[in-house]
mmCIF file of the N, C-alpha and C atoms, coordinates in Angstrom:
data_MODEL
# 
_entry.id   MODEL 
# 
loop_
_atom_site.group_PDB 
_atom_site.id 
_atom_site.type_symbol 
_atom_site.label_atom_id 
_atom_site.label_alt_id 
_atom_site.label_comp_id 
_atom_site.label_asym_id 
_atom_site.label_entity_id 
_atom_site.label_seq_id 
_atom_site.pdbx_PDB_ins_code 
_atom_site.Cartn_x 
_atom_site.Cartn_y 
_atom_site.Cartn_z 
_atom_site.occupancy 
_atom_site.B_iso_or_equiv 
_atom_site.pdbx_formal_charge 
_atom_site.auth_seq_id 
_atom_site.auth_comp_id 
_atom_site.auth_asym_id 
_atom_site.auth_atom_id 
_atom_site.pdbx_PDB_model_num 
ATOM 1   N N  . UNK A 1 1  ? 40.611 -4.152 6.558  1.00 0.00 ? 1  UNK A N  1 
ATOM 2   C CA . UNK A 1 1  ? 41.048 -3.419 7.499  1.00 0.00 ? 1  UNK A CA 1 
ATOM 3   C C  . UNK A 1 1  ? 41.752 -3.950 9.154  1.00 0.00 ? 1  UNK A C  1 
ATOM 4   N N  . UNK A 1 2  ? 42.580 -3.616 9.558  1.00 0.00 ? 2  UNK A N  1 
ATOM 5   C CA . UNK A 1 2  ? 43.603 -4.400 10.901 1.00 0.00 ? 2  UNK A CA 1 
ATOM 6   C C  . UNK A 1 2  ? 43.183 -4.276 12.032 1.00 0.00 ? 2  UNK A C  1 
ATOM 7   N N  . UNK A 1 3  ? 42.860 -4.902 12.371 1.00 0.00 ? 3  UNK A N  1 
ATOM 8   C CA . UNK A 1 3  ? 42.917 -4.508 13.851 1.00 0.00 ? 3  UNK A CA 1 
ATOM 9   C C  . UNK A 1 3  ? 43.954 -4.277 14.993 1.00 0.00 ? 3  UNK A C  1 
ATOM 10  N N  . UNK A 1 4  ? 43.511 -3.247 15.969 1.00 0.00 ? 4  UNK A N  1 
ATOM 11  C CA . UNK A 1 4  ? 44.701 -2.664 16.457 1.00 0.00 ? 4  UNK A CA 1 
ATOM 12  C C  . UNK A 1 4  ? 45.457 -3.863 17.718 1.00 0.00 ? 4  UNK A C  1 
ATOM 13  N N  . UNK A 1 5  ? 46.651 -3.755 17.222 1.00 0.00 ? 5  UNK A N  1 
ATOM 14  C CA . UNK A 1 5  ? 47.102 -4.586 17.926 1.00 0.00 ? 5  UNK A CA 1 
ATOM 15  C C  . UNK A 1 5  ? 46.995 -4.780 19.693 1.00 0.00 ? 5  UNK A C  1 
ATOM 16  N N  . UNK A 1 6  ? 46.627 -5.836 20.709 1.00 0.00 ? 6  UNK A N  1 
ATOM 17  C CA . UNK A 1 6  ? 46.765 -5.664 21.882 1.00 0.00 ? 6  UNK A CA 1 
ATOM 18  C C  . UNK A 1 6  ? 47.608 -6.093 22.676 1.00 0.00 ? 6  UNK A C  1 
ATOM 19  N N  . UNK A 1 7  ? 48.066 -5.004 23.394 1.00 0.00 ? 7  UNK A N  1 
ATOM 20  C CA . UNK A 1 7  ? 49.089 -5.262 24.670 1.00 0.00 ? 7  UNK A CA 1 
ATOM 21  C C  . UNK A 1 7  ? 48.914 -6.198 25.265 1.00 0.00 ? 7  UNK A C  1 
ATOM 22  N N  . UNK A 1 8  ? 49.857 -6.938 25.040 1.00 0.00 ? 8  UNK A N  1 
ATOM 23  C CA . UNK A 1 8  ? 50.206 -7.946 26.293 1.00 0.00 ? 8  UNK A CA 1 
ATOM 24  C C  . UNK A 1 8  ? 50.495 -7.595 27.454 1.00 0.00 ? 8  UNK A C  1 
ATOM 25  N N  . UNK A 1 9  ? 50.321 -8.027 28.933 1.00 0.00 ? 9  UNK A N  1 
ATOM 26  C CA . UNK A 1 9  ? 50.440 -7.944 30.295 1.00 0.00 ? 9  UNK A CA 1 
ATOM 27  C C  . UNK A 1 9  ? 50.562 -8.769 31.202 1.00 0.00 ? 9  UNK A C  1 
ATOM 28  N N  . UNK A 1 10 ? 51.162 -8.695 32.214 1.00 0.00 ? 10 UNK A N  1 
ATOM 29  C CA . UNK A 1 10 ? 50.706 -9.421 33.128 1.00 0.00 ? 10 UNK A CA 1 
ATOM 30  C C  . UNK A 1 10 ? 50.226 -8.749 34.526 1.00 0.00 ? 10 UNK A C  1 
ATOM 31  N N  . UNK A 1 11 ? 50.480 -7.459 34.472 1.00 0.00 ? 11 UNK A N  1 
ATOM 32  C CA . UNK A 1 11 ? 49.859 -6.632 35.243 1.00 0.00 ? 11 UNK A CA 1 
ATOM 33  C C  . UNK A 1 11 ? 48.506 -6.237 35.599 1.00 0.00 ? 11 UNK A C  1 
ATOM 34  N N  . UNK A 1 12 ? 47.621 -6.487 36.284 1.00 0.00 ? 12 UNK A N  1 
ATOM 35  C CA . UNK A 1 12 ? 46.035 -6.175 36.463 1.00 0.00 ? 12 UNK A CA 1 
ATOM 36  C C  . UNK A 1 12 ? 45.594 -5.041 35.700 1.00 0.00 ? 12 UNK A C  1 
ATOM 37  N N  . UNK A 1 13 ? 46.395 -3.876 36.681 1.00 0.00 ? 13 UNK A N  1 
ATOM 38  C CA . UNK A 1 13 ? 45.806 -2.669 36.394 1.00 0.00 ? 13 UNK A CA 1 
ATOM 39  C C  . UNK A 1 13 ? 46.491 -1.712 35.166 1.00 0.00 ? 13 UNK A C  1 
ATOM 40  N N  . UNK A 1 14 ? 47.550 -2.600 34.833 1.00 0.00 ? 14 UNK A N  1 
ATOM 41  C CA . UNK A 1 14 ? 48.063 -2.208 33.250 1.00 0.00 ? 14 UNK A CA 1 
ATOM 42  C C  . UNK A 1 14 ? 47.184 -2.538 32.279 1.00 0.00 ? 14 UNK A C  1 
ATOM 43  N N  . UNK A 1 15 ? 46.889 -3.734 32.244 1.00 0.00 ? 15 UNK A N  1 
ATOM 44  C CA . UNK A 1 15 ? 45.363 -4.585 32.112 1.00 0.00 ? 15 UNK A CA 1 
ATOM 45  C C  . UNK A 1 15 ? 43.961 -3.561 31.385 1.00 0.00 ? 15 UNK A C  1 
ATOM 46  N N  . UNK A 1 16 ? 44.138 -3.393 32.715 1.00 0.00 ? 16 UNK A N  1 
ATOM 47  C CA . UNK A 1 16 ? 42.515 -2.195 32.855 1.00 0.00 ? 16 UNK A CA 1 
ATOM 48  C C  . UNK A 1 16 ? 42.729 -1.111 32.171 1.00 0.00 ? 16 UNK A C  1 
ATOM 49  N N  . UNK A 1 17 ? 44.321 -0.810 32.179 1.00 0.00 ? 17 UNK A N  1 
ATOM 50  C CA . UNK A 1 17 ? 44.146 0.562  31.719 1.00 0.00 ? 17 UNK A CA 1 
ATOM 51  C C  . UNK A 1 17 ? 44.840 0.584  30.603 1.00 0.00 ? 17 UNK A C  1 
ATOM 52  N N  . UNK A 1 18 ? 45.348 -0.758 29.476 1.00 0.00 ? 18 UNK A N  1 
ATOM 53  C CA . UNK A 1 18 ? 45.068 -0.423 28.358 1.00 0.00 ? 18 UNK A CA 1 
ATOM 54  C C  . UNK A 1 18 ? 43.692 -0.564 27.993 1.00 0.00 ? 18 UNK A C  1 
ATOM 55  N N  . UNK A 1 19 ? 43.142 -1.737 28.429 1.00 0.00 ? 19 UNK A N  1 
ATOM 56  C CA . UNK A 1 19 ? 41.640 -1.424 27.821 1.00 0.00 ? 19 UNK A CA 1 
ATOM 57  C C  . UNK A 1 19 ? 40.904 -0.066 28.537 1.00 0.00 ? 19 UNK A C  1 
ATOM 58  N N  . UNK A 1 20 ? 41.190 0.440  28.947 1.00 0.00 ? 20 UNK A N  1 
ATOM 59  C CA . UNK A 1 20 ? 40.305 1.903  29.154 1.00 0.00 ? 20 UNK A CA 1 
ATOM 60  C C  . UNK A 1 20 ? 40.856 2.780  27.896 1.00 0.00 ? 20 UNK A C  1 
ATOM 61  N N  . UNK A 1 21 ? 41.962 2.629  27.369 1.00 0.00 ? 21 UNK A N  1 
ATOM 62  C CA . UNK A 1 21 ? 42.281 3.559  26.468 1.00 0.00 ? 21 UNK A CA 1 
ATOM 63  C C  . UNK A 1 21 ? 42.113 2.598  25.021 1.00 0.00 ? 21 UNK A C  1 
ATOM 64  N N  . UNK A 1 22 ? 41.751 1.918  24.765 1.00 0.00 ? 22 UNK A N  1 
ATOM 65  C CA . UNK A 1 22 ? 41.146 0.950  23.935 1.00 0.00 ? 22 UNK A CA 1 
ATOM 66  C C  . UNK A 1 22 ? 39.575 1.752  23.724 1.00 0.00 ? 22 UNK A C  1 
ATOM 67  N N  . UNK A 1 23 ? 38.811 1.301  24.921 1.00 0.00 ? 23 UNK A N  1 
ATOM 68  C CA . UNK A 1 23 ? 37.567 1.972  24.952 1.00 0.00 ? 23 UNK A CA 1 
ATOM 69  C C  . UNK A 1 23 ? 37.213 3.350  24.186 1.00 0.00 ? 23 UNK A C  1 
ATOM 70  N N  . UNK A 1 24 ? 38.345 4.180  25.137 1.00 0.00 ? 24 UNK A N  1 
ATOM 71  C CA . UNK A 1 24 ? 38.238 5.662  24.342 1.00 0.00 ? 24 UNK A CA 1 
ATOM 72  C C  . UNK A 1 24 ? 38.535 5.904  22.902 1.00 0.00 ? 24 UNK A C  1 
ATOM 73  N N  . UNK A 1 25 ? 39.514 5.683  22.612 1.00 0.00 ? 25 UNK A N  1 
ATOM 74  C CA . UNK A 1 25 ? 39.724 5.265  21.192 1.00 0.00 ? 25 UNK A CA 1 
ATOM 75  C C  . UNK A 1 25 ? 38.718 4.279  20.098 1.00 0.00 ? 25 UNK A C  1 
ATOM 76  N N  . UNK A 1 26 ? 38.063 3.257  20.839 1.00 0.00 ? 26 UNK A N  1 
ATOM 77  C CA . UNK A 1 26 ? 36.263 2.828  19.821 1.00 0.00 ? 26 UNK A CA 1 
ATOM 78  C C  . UNK A 1 26 ? 35.771 3.898  20.060 1.00 0.00 ? 26 UNK A C  1 
ATOM 79  N N  . UNK A 1 27 ? 35.386 4.822  21.130 1.00 0.00 ? 27 UNK A N  1 
ATOM 80  C CA . UNK A 1 27 ? 34.389 5.215  21.000 1.00 0.00 ? 27 UNK A CA 1 
ATOM 81  C C  . UNK A 1 27 ? 34.289 6.640  20.300 1.00 0.00 ? 27 UNK A C  1 
ATOM 82  N N  . UNK A 1 28 ? 35.975 6.868  20.290 1.00 0.00 ? 28 UNK A N  1 
ATOM 83  C CA . UNK A 1 28 ? 35.701 8.231  19.596 1.00 0.00 ? 28 UNK A CA 1 
ATOM 84  C C  . UNK A 1 28 ? 35.755 8.132  17.740 1.00 0.00 ? 28 UNK A C  1 
ATOM 85  N N  . UNK A 1 29 ? 36.645 6.614  17.519 1.00 0.00 ? 29 UNK A N  1 
ATOM 86  C CA . UNK A 1 29 ? 36.410 6.446  16.298 1.00 0.00 ? 29 UNK A CA 1 
ATOM 87  C C  . UNK A 1 29 ? 35.057 6.072  15.440 1.00 0.00 ? 29 UNK A C  1 
ATOM 88  N N  . UNK A 1 30 ? 33.973 5.546  16.446 1.00 0.00 ? 30 UNK A N  1 
ATOM 89  C CA . UNK A 1 30 ? 32.628 4.879  16.387 1.00 0.00 ? 30 UNK A CA 1 
ATOM 90  C C  . UNK A 1 30 ? 31.728 6.861  15.968 1.00 0.00 ? 30 UNK A C  1 
ATOM 91  N N  . UNK A 1 31 ? 32.048 7.487  16.903 1.00 0.00 ? 31 UNK A N  1 
ATOM 92  C CA . UNK A 1 31 ? 31.834 8.626  17.083 1.00 0.00 ? 31 UNK A CA 1 
ATOM 93  C C  . UNK A 1 31 ? 32.289 9.986  15.242 1.00 0.00 ? 31 UNK A C  1 
ATOM 94  N N  . UNK A 1 32 ? 33.166 9.491  15.455 1.00 0.00 ? 32 UNK A N  1 
ATOM 95  C CA . UNK A 1 32 ? 33.919 10.003 13.813 1.00 0.00 ? 32 UNK A CA 1 
ATOM 96  C C  . UNK A 1 32 ? 33.045 9.550  12.614 1.00 0.00 ? 32 UNK A C  1 
ATOM 97  N N  . UNK A 1 33 ? 32.944 7.829  12.526 1.00 0.00 ? 33 UNK A N  1 
ATOM 98  C CA . UNK A 1 33 ? 32.297 7.634  11.772 1.00 0.00 ? 33 UNK A CA 1 
ATOM 99  C C  . UNK A 1 33 ? 30.905 7.823  10.990 1.00 0.00 ? 33 UNK A C  1 
ATOM 100 N N  . UNK A 1 34 ? 30.311 8.130  12.993 1.00 0.00 ? 34 UNK A N  1 
ATOM 101 C CA . UNK A 1 34 ? 28.959 8.275  13.016 1.00 0.00 ? 34 UNK A CA 1 
ATOM 102 C C  . UNK A 1 34 ? 28.328 10.205 11.530 1.00 0.00 ? 34 UNK A C  1 
ATOM 103 N N  . UNK A 1 35 ? 29.808 10.664 12.218 1.00 0.00 ? 35 UNK A N  1 
ATOM 104 C CA . UNK A 1 35 ? 29.634 11.849 11.760 1.00 0.00 ? 35 UNK A CA 1 
ATOM 105 C C  . UNK A 1 35 ? 29.608 12.162 10.092 1.00 0.00 ? 35 UNK A C  1 
ATOM 106 N N  . UNK A 1 36 ? 30.283 10.806 9.949  1.00 0.00 ? 36 UNK A N  1 
ATOM 107 C CA . UNK A 1 36 ? 31.386 10.995 8.243  1.00 0.00 ? 36 UNK A CA 1 
ATOM 108 C C  . UNK A 1 36 ? 29.558 10.299 7.403  1.00 0.00 ? 36 UNK A C  1 
ATOM 109 N N  . UNK A 1 37 ? 28.890 9.333  8.858  1.00 0.00 ? 37 UNK A N  1 
ATOM 110 C CA . UNK A 1 37 ? 28.024 8.986  7.775  1.00 0.00 ? 37 UNK A CA 1 
ATOM 111 C C  . UNK A 1 37 ? 26.608 9.452  7.532  1.00 0.00 ? 37 UNK A C  1 
ATOM 112 N N  . UNK A 1 38 ? 26.509 10.727 8.682  1.00 0.00 ? 38 UNK A N  1 
ATOM 113 C CA . UNK A 1 38 ? 25.714 11.414 8.671  1.00 0.00 ? 38 UNK A CA 1 
ATOM 114 C C  . UNK A 1 38 ? 25.544 12.521 7.430  1.00 0.00 ? 38 UNK A C  1 
ATOM 115 N N  . UNK A 1 39 ? 26.738 13.048 7.271  1.00 0.00 ? 39 UNK A N  1 
ATOM 116 C CA . UNK A 1 39 ? 27.173 13.888 6.082  1.00 0.00 ? 39 UNK A CA 1 
ATOM 117 C C  . UNK A 1 39 ? 27.229 13.506 4.755  1.00 0.00 ? 39 UNK A C  1 
ATOM 118 N N  . UNK A 1 40 ? 26.849 11.863 4.988  1.00 0.00 ? 40 UNK A N  1 
ATOM 119 C CA . UNK A 1 40 ? 26.165 11.297 3.721  1.00 0.00 ? 40 UNK A CA 1 
ATOM 120 C C  . UNK A 1 40 ? 25.226 10.944 3.638  1.00 0.00 ? 40 UNK A C  1 
ATOM 121 N N  . UNK A 1 41 ? 24.249 11.523 4.416  1.00 0.00 ? 41 UNK A N  1 
ATOM 122 C CA . UNK A 1 41 ? 22.914 11.345 4.492  1.00 0.00 ? 41 UNK A CA 1 
ATOM 123 C C  . UNK A 1 41 ? 22.536 9.862  4.553  1.00 0.00 ? 41 UNK A C  1 
ATOM 124 N N  . UNK A 1 42 ? 23.403 9.042  5.256  1.00 0.00 ? 42 UNK A N  1 
ATOM 125 C CA . UNK A 1 42 ? 23.046 7.518  5.727  1.00 0.00 ? 42 UNK A CA 1 
ATOM 126 C C  . UNK A 1 42 ? 23.490 7.778  7.102  1.00 0.00 ? 42 UNK A C  1 
ATOM 127 N N  . UNK A 1 43 ? 21.508 8.498  7.506  1.00 0.00 ? 43 UNK A N  1 
ATOM 128 C CA . UNK A 1 43 ? 21.003 8.166  8.697  1.00 0.00 ? 43 UNK A CA 1 
ATOM 129 C C  . UNK A 1 43 ? 21.071 6.946  9.449  1.00 0.00 ? 43 UNK A C  1 
ATOM 130 N N  . UNK A 1 44 ? 20.879 6.023  8.576  1.00 0.00 ? 44 UNK A N  1 
ATOM 131 C CA . UNK A 1 44 ? 20.338 5.072  9.588  1.00 0.00 ? 44 UNK A CA 1 
ATOM 132 C C  . UNK A 1 44 ? 21.931 4.437  10.539 1.00 0.00 ? 44 UNK A C  1 
ATOM 133 N N  . UNK A 1 45 ? 22.912 4.517  9.468  1.00 0.00 ? 45 UNK A N  1 
ATOM 134 C CA . UNK A 1 45 ? 23.834 4.282  9.485  1.00 0.00 ? 45 UNK A CA 1 
ATOM 135 C C  . UNK A 1 45 ? 24.466 5.118  10.546 1.00 0.00 ? 45 UNK A C  1 
ATOM 136 N N  . UNK A 1 46 ? 24.277 6.008  10.802 1.00 0.00 ? 46 UNK A N  1 
ATOM 137 C CA . UNK A 1 46 ? 24.835 7.021  11.500 1.00 0.00 ? 46 UNK A CA 1 
ATOM 138 C C  . UNK A 1 46 ? 24.455 7.059  13.327 1.00 0.00 ? 46 UNK A C  1 
ATOM 139 N N  . UNK A 1 47 ? 23.029 6.260  13.207 1.00 0.00 ? 47 UNK A N  1 
ATOM 140 C CA . UNK A 1 47 ? 22.214 5.691  14.496 1.00 0.00 ? 47 UNK A CA 1 
ATOM 141 C C  . UNK A 1 47 ? 23.121 4.988  15.213 1.00 0.00 ? 47 UNK A C  1 
ATOM 142 N N  . UNK A 1 48 ? 23.070 4.224  14.167 1.00 0.00 ? 48 UNK A N  1 
ATOM 143 C CA . UNK A 1 48 ? 23.448 2.438  14.691 1.00 0.00 ? 48 UNK A CA 1 
ATOM 144 C C  . UNK A 1 48 ? 25.700 2.888  15.093 1.00 0.00 ? 48 UNK A C  1 
ATOM 145 N N  . UNK A 1 49 ? 26.160 3.466  14.212 1.00 0.00 ? 49 UNK A N  1 
ATOM 146 C CA . UNK A 1 49 ? 27.634 4.284  14.926 1.00 0.00 ? 49 UNK A CA 1 
ATOM 147 C C  . UNK A 1 49 ? 27.110 4.594  16.343 1.00 0.00 ? 49 UNK A C  1 
ATOM 148 N N  . UNK A 1 50 ? 26.613 5.517  16.193 1.00 0.00 ? 50 UNK A N  1 
ATOM 149 C CA . UNK A 1 50 ? 26.308 6.114  17.846 1.00 0.00 ? 50 UNK A CA 1 
ATOM 150 C C  . UNK A 1 50 ? 25.491 5.355  18.564 1.00 0.00 ? 50 UNK A C  1 
ATOM 151 N N  . UNK A 1 51 ? 24.601 4.251  18.516 1.00 0.00 ? 51 UNK A N  1 
ATOM 152 C CA . UNK A 1 51 ? 25.155 3.429  19.555 1.00 0.00 ? 51 UNK A CA 1 
ATOM 153 C C  . UNK A 1 51 ? 26.213 2.739  19.792 1.00 0.00 ? 51 UNK A C  1 
ATOM 154 N N  . UNK A 1 52 ? 26.904 2.298  18.934 1.00 0.00 ? 52 UNK A N  1 
ATOM 155 C CA . UNK A 1 52 ? 28.318 1.606  19.172 1.00 0.00 ? 52 UNK A CA 1 
ATOM 156 C C  . UNK A 1 52 ? 29.066 2.351  19.886 1.00 0.00 ? 52 UNK A C  1 
ATOM 157 N N  . UNK A 1 53 ? 29.350 3.816  19.587 1.00 0.00 ? 53 UNK A N  1 
ATOM 158 C CA . UNK A 1 53 ? 30.128 4.622  20.439 1.00 0.00 ? 53 UNK A CA 1 
ATOM 159 C C  . UNK A 1 53 ? 29.208 5.059  21.844 1.00 0.00 ? 53 UNK A C  1 
ATOM 160 N N  . UNK A 1 54 ? 28.381 4.957  21.605 1.00 0.00 ? 54 UNK A N  1 
ATOM 161 C CA . UNK A 1 54 ? 27.391 4.650  23.288 1.00 0.00 ? 54 UNK A CA 1 
ATOM 162 C C  . UNK A 1 54 ? 28.430 3.865  24.043 1.00 0.00 ? 54 UNK A C  1 
ATOM 163 N N  . UNK A 1 55 ? 27.769 2.916  23.537 1.00 0.00 ? 55 UNK A N  1 
ATOM 164 C CA . UNK A 1 55 ? 28.124 1.192  23.857 1.00 0.00 ? 55 UNK A CA 1 
ATOM 165 C C  . UNK A 1 55 ? 29.532 1.460  24.536 1.00 0.00 ? 55 UNK A C  1 
ATOM 166 N N  . UNK A 1 56 ? 30.552 1.646  23.691 1.00 0.00 ? 56 UNK A N  1 
ATOM 167 C CA . UNK A 1 56 ? 31.965 2.084  24.066 1.00 0.00 ? 56 UNK A CA 1 
ATOM 168 C C  . UNK A 1 56 ? 32.351 3.131  24.989 1.00 0.00 ? 56 UNK A C  1 
ATOM 169 N N  . UNK A 1 57 ? 31.246 4.145  24.978 1.00 0.00 ? 57 UNK A N  1 
ATOM 170 C CA . UNK A 1 57 ? 31.730 5.028  26.780 1.00 0.00 ? 57 UNK A CA 1 
ATOM 171 C C  . UNK A 1 57 ? 31.100 4.281  27.965 1.00 0.00 ? 57 UNK A C  1 
ATOM 172 N N  . UNK A 1 58 ? 29.719 3.287  27.714 1.00 0.00 ? 58 UNK A N  1 
ATOM 173 C CA . UNK A 1 58 ? 29.672 2.674  28.488 1.00 0.00 ? 58 UNK A CA 1 
ATOM 174 C C  . UNK A 1 58 ? 30.709 1.594  29.111 1.00 0.00 ? 58 UNK A C  1 
ATOM 175 N N  . UNK A 1 59 ? 31.427 1.068  28.740 1.00 0.00 ? 59 UNK A N  1 
ATOM 176 C CA . UNK A 1 59 ? 32.902 0.597  28.612 1.00 0.00 ? 59 UNK A CA 1 
ATOM 177 C C  . UNK A 1 59 ? 33.474 1.309  29.377 1.00 0.00 ? 59 UNK A C  1 
ATOM 178 N N  . UNK A 1 60 ? 33.827 2.297  28.792 1.00 0.00 ? 60 UNK A N  1 
ATOM 179 C CA . UNK A 1 60 ? 34.618 3.117  28.945 1.00 0.00 ? 60 UNK A CA 1 
ATOM 180 C C  . UNK A 1 60 ? 34.517 3.323  30.424 1.00 0.00 ? 60 UNK A C  1 
ATOM 181 N N  . UNK A 1 61 ? 33.621 3.753  30.879 1.00 0.00 ? 61 UNK A N  1 
ATOM 182 C CA . UNK A 1 61 ? 32.640 4.801  32.481 1.00 0.00 ? 61 UNK A CA 1 
ATOM 183 C C  . UNK A 1 61 ? 32.729 3.350  33.218 1.00 0.00 ? 61 UNK A C  1 
ATOM 184 N N  . UNK A 1 62 ? 32.325 2.070  32.675 1.00 0.00 ? 62 UNK A N  1 
ATOM 185 C CA . UNK A 1 62 ? 32.473 0.544  33.811 1.00 0.00 ? 62 UNK A CA 1 
ATOM 186 C C  . UNK A 1 62 ? 33.800 0.614  34.290 1.00 0.00 ? 62 UNK A C  1 
ATOM 187 N N  . UNK A 1 63 ? 35.088 0.397  33.258 1.00 0.00 ? 63 UNK A N  1 
ATOM 188 C CA . UNK A 1 63 ? 36.404 0.721  33.362 1.00 0.00 ? 63 UNK A CA 1 
ATOM 189 C C  . UNK A 1 63 ? 37.277 1.570  33.820 1.00 0.00 ? 63 UNK A C  1 
ATOM 190 N N  . UNK A 1 64 ? 36.894 2.840  34.238 1.00 0.00 ? 64 UNK A N  1 
ATOM 191 C CA . UNK A 1 64 ? 37.352 4.168  35.071 1.00 0.00 ? 64 UNK A CA 1 
ATOM 192 C C  . UNK A 1 64 ? 36.997 3.937  36.135 1.00 0.00 ? 64 UNK A C  1 
ATOM 193 N N  . UNK A 1 65 ? 35.936 3.140  36.425 1.00 0.00 ? 65 UNK A N  1 
ATOM 194 C CA . UNK A 1 65 ? 35.145 3.132  38.230 1.00 0.00 ? 65 UNK A CA 1 
ATOM 195 C C  . UNK A 1 65 ? 35.967 1.846  38.961 1.00 0.00 ? 65 UNK A C  1 
ATOM 196 N N  . UNK A 1 66 ? 36.489 0.821  37.781 1.00 0.00 ? 66 UNK A N  1 
ATOM 197 C CA . UNK A 1 66 ? 37.411 0.055  38.333 1.00 0.00 ? 66 UNK A CA 1 
ATOM 198 C C  . UNK A 1 66 ? 38.553 0.204  38.859 1.00 0.00 ? 66 UNK A C  1 
ATOM 199 N N  . UNK A 1 67 ? 38.950 0.995  38.155 1.00 0.00 ? 67 UNK A N  1 
ATOM 200 C CA . UNK A 1 67 ? 40.600 1.447  38.571 1.00 0.00 ? 67 UNK A CA 1 
ATOM 201 C C  . UNK A 1 67 ? 40.646 2.437  39.444 1.00 0.00 ? 67 UNK A C  1 
ATOM 202 N N  . UNK A 1 68 ? 39.728 3.556  39.765 1.00 0.00 ? 68 UNK A N  1 
ATOM 203 C CA . UNK A 1 68 ? 39.820 4.547  40.510 1.00 0.00 ? 68 UNK A CA 1 
ATOM 204 C C  . UNK A 1 68 ? 39.124 3.740  42.094 1.00 0.00 ? 68 UNK A C  1 
ATOM 205 N N  . UNK A 1 69 ? 37.840 2.705  41.799 1.00 0.00 ? 69 UNK A N  1 
ATOM 206 C CA . UNK A 1 69 ? 38.482 2.127  43.232 1.00 0.00 ? 69 UNK A CA 1 
ATOM 207 C C  . UNK A 1 69 ? 39.529 0.848  43.818 1.00 0.00 ? 69 UNK A C  1 
ATOM 208 N N  . UNK A 1 70 ? 40.312 0.644  42.295 1.00 0.00 ? 70 UNK A N  1 
ATOM 209 C CA . UNK A 1 70 ? 41.739 -0.119 42.670 1.00 0.00 ? 70 UNK A CA 1 
ATOM 210 C C  . UNK A 1 70 ? 42.408 0.485  44.256 1.00 0.00 ? 70 UNK A C  1 
ATOM 211 N N  . UNK A 1 71 ? 43.069 -0.126 45.301 1.00 0.00 ? 71 UNK A N  1 
ATOM 212 C CA . UNK A 1 71 ? 43.343 -0.141 46.147 1.00 0.00 ? 71 UNK A CA 1 
ATOM 213 C C  . UNK A 1 71 ? 45.301 -0.268 45.882 1.00 0.00 ? 71 UNK A C  1 
# 
């Protein structure tokens, strides 16, 4: 696997917007992999991937709150 490139920014708001998108993508990817694992009968793996998706969802929500409070 090759990790996604991290966009380089000097603007703090743009950095947070990039983080928000990365968290959204990671959440969606983990959820998709969890569904695939479940289809294969890999319940433990599916549960672990769903936990990871939940973590990314919390990160997304925290970043969104920061952006919403931005002046």
